[in-house]
N, C-alpha and C positions, 0 to 999 in steps of 0.2 A: 520492546520487551517482545512482539508479539514474534519475531526472530528466533528471541531465546527458550520460548517455547520451545522450537521446533529442533531447534538443537539440543536442552535439556533432555525430550525424549528419543532422540537419537542414542546419549549418550546414557538412558537410562535403557536401551536399549542393546547396548552393547557391552555395559560393566553388568545390568541387571541390577538388579534391588540393596547389592552393598551403595552402589553410588547417593546415594537416597541422605546415608549415615553426609553424604562429603557434602553435598549440595544442605542441608540442616545446616552442619559446620559453617559453609561459604553466607549464608543466611544469615546466624549471629553474629557471625565475626564484620567489624564495622571496617577493616583493611579488605576484608575478599570482597566482600558487597559494595563496595567502591572500584576496584577495580571490578566486580561484574559487571558494576554499573556502564564502566569505558569502554565491557567487552559488549556490550546490550547496546549505544553508541555506535560503535563500528559493523556491528552485524545489519544494524538500522541502515547504514549508508549502506554498505555491499546489497541487503536484500533491495533496496530500492533502485542499485543501479543495473541491475540483473530484471529488474519487474521492469524501465525504465526501458529496457534493450526488447522487451519477451511485447512491449508495449505502442512503440513506439511506431512500428505500421498502421498501425489501429487508429490512431494518434494523425499521422499526418493523414492519411484520409479522411476522415473527420476533418482535419482544418481544411482539407482539399475542398471539403463541399462550401466552405463557409470563408472564400477567397478574399482577401482584406490590403490596401492598398499598402498600410508602414512593414517596416522592416521587422519589426513584434508587436503582436499583440498586446502588450502592456503596455505602446506608447500612445496607443488609441485611449483606453481604462485614462494614462495620467490626464490625457491633455481635459478628457471629460469630469477630472480631480476627483475618479476613484478608482484609483492606482490601488487605495487600502482594501476597498473590498474582490478589486482583480488578486490579489497578492495571496487573501484568505480564500480566493474560491482554485488555485491555483496549487495552494499548500493542501488541500480536500482532496483534489485530482491525486494526485502524488499519495500521499497518507490511503485512498483507495488501491490505489495502484499494488503499494509494499501490500497493505492488507490483502488483496487478491493471492498475492504467488505466498504470502503467510501463511493462508489460511485453506490453500490446498495443499502444501508442504504437512505441515498439522495434522490435517485431515488422515494423511497417508502415515505419515512417521502415529500418531495417536494407533488409529489401526497395526500398525508394524506392534509395537508396547503392549496394545491387550493379548494380539494372540501370542511372543516369544515370548515378555516377560510373567504377566498375567496369566497365558493360555485361557483368556476372555473371547469366543469367541464373537460373541452376542453383542459385547461394549465396545470389540473393535471397529464390529460396520456400523454403529450408530457412531463412533465416532470422524470414521472416515464419511459417510452420510450426513450428519450434522456439520462436521468441515468442508464440507465441498458444495452440501448448499449455499452456505455462506460465502464462498468463494464463489460462486457464481452471482449472489445477489453483489457483494462486491464489486464485479465483471460489470454488472449491469449500471450501478450506481456510478460509477467509474464513467461509463459510455455517455449515460445522461446527463453528466458533468458536462465532459468535455463537449458534447454539443448543445448543450447552453450558453457558456463560457464562450465558442468560438461563433454561436449564430448570432448571443447579444453583442458580441464584439465588432459584429458584423454590422448589425445595424448601429450600431455607437457612430461608426463609421459613416457610415450612408448618410445619419445625421446630422451630422458636423459636414458633412459637402452639400446637401440641403442649406442648411445653413450660411455655409458659404454664399452661395451659390444669391440667395437672396439680400445679401449684402452688396 
C-alpha cells in the first residue's frame, strides 16, 4: 500500500487533477479494486527487492560484526525453539526496509505534486520534510533491529556452546 501511494502521486502529477476521477472510479468499483490490490502486491514485491539491494551492504556490515557459526541465523533460533520470534523480527526488518524507501519516494513525489498540480510550495516543502524525516526514522529503526537481531543470535549461539561444554 505504501508503494501505491507514490505511484498514485506520480500518476496525479503526470495526468493532473483529471486522474482523481479515475481513482474515484477504481475505489468504487469492486473489480478494479481487486485489480489494484493485486497491483499493490506486485509493487510491494518490487519495492522490497529494490530496498533489499539498497540495504544489502549495511546488512552484511552489521552481520559481520556478530559472526555466528551456523550457516543461517534462523537455525540458531530454531535450536532454542524461538524461530517464530526470529521470523517475526525478520519480517519487521523487511517492512522497515521497504518503508524507508517508500517514504523517501513519497516525500519527493508529494513535493512534485504539490508544486506542479496544486501550485503550493509550502505544502510541497512540508511533504518533503515530513516524509524524509519518516524515512530517516525507518532507517534508524531498521538499523537498530538488525543490530539487535544479530547480537541476540550471536549470544544465543554462544550460550548454546557454553551449555554443550558443560555437558
